N, C-alpha and C positions, 0 to 999 in steps of 0.2 A: 424476468422481469415479476415482481410481485404485482398481483392483480389493485393491491389495494395502493393508492397513491402516497399516504403516511407510510406505508411499509417502504414503499421504494426511496422517499424521501431520508428514512430514518438509515436504511442501508448507505445511500451516496453521504450522507454527513459521515457515518461511522467510517467508509471507504477514505474519503480526507481527512479523516481526522488520523486514520493509519499511515495512511502514505506520506503527512507531515511528519508525523513523531519518528516514523521508522526513518526519512532520511535526517532529519534532524538528529536521532541516535545513530546513526551510522558515523555523520559527519563528526557530532562531538569525539566518538570514538578516535577515531580515524588521526584528529588532530590530537589526541593526547597523546598518540604513537609518535606522532611525526605533522609537523605545524605548516611543510610544505606539500600540500594535496595538488595533485595534476587535474586537468580537466577531466582526461579518461577515467581517473580514479575515481572521482564524484559522480561522472557518469555511469562508470561501475554501481555505486551505492545506489540510484535513482534506480537503474534499471532491476535491479535486486529488489527493490521494494516493489517495483511496479508488476514482475512476473508474480511476487506474493501475491500482491492485491488482487489479480489475476484468478488465481488460485483459488483465492475466495470467491469471488464474485461465480468462479463453478461450481464450488460446492453449492454454493447457494442458490442457483439456477438450478442444479441435480436436485436438492431437496424442495425445489419448489413445484420441479417437474413432477416429484413423487408424492405430491398429495393429493 
């Protein structure tokens, strides 16, 4: 976690935007391919975006620890 509360809030906002945008983009692309999406396929998109978001948090945490 950043030691600065404002920096932590910025990271939170950026992460929220990343997740919202990533899921939205994945659903838009998938619907263009096939309009019938199964709940399992949608969950797969969500899981992939959250895994990417977690990787970003790990990278930020490591960078913060090295400062």
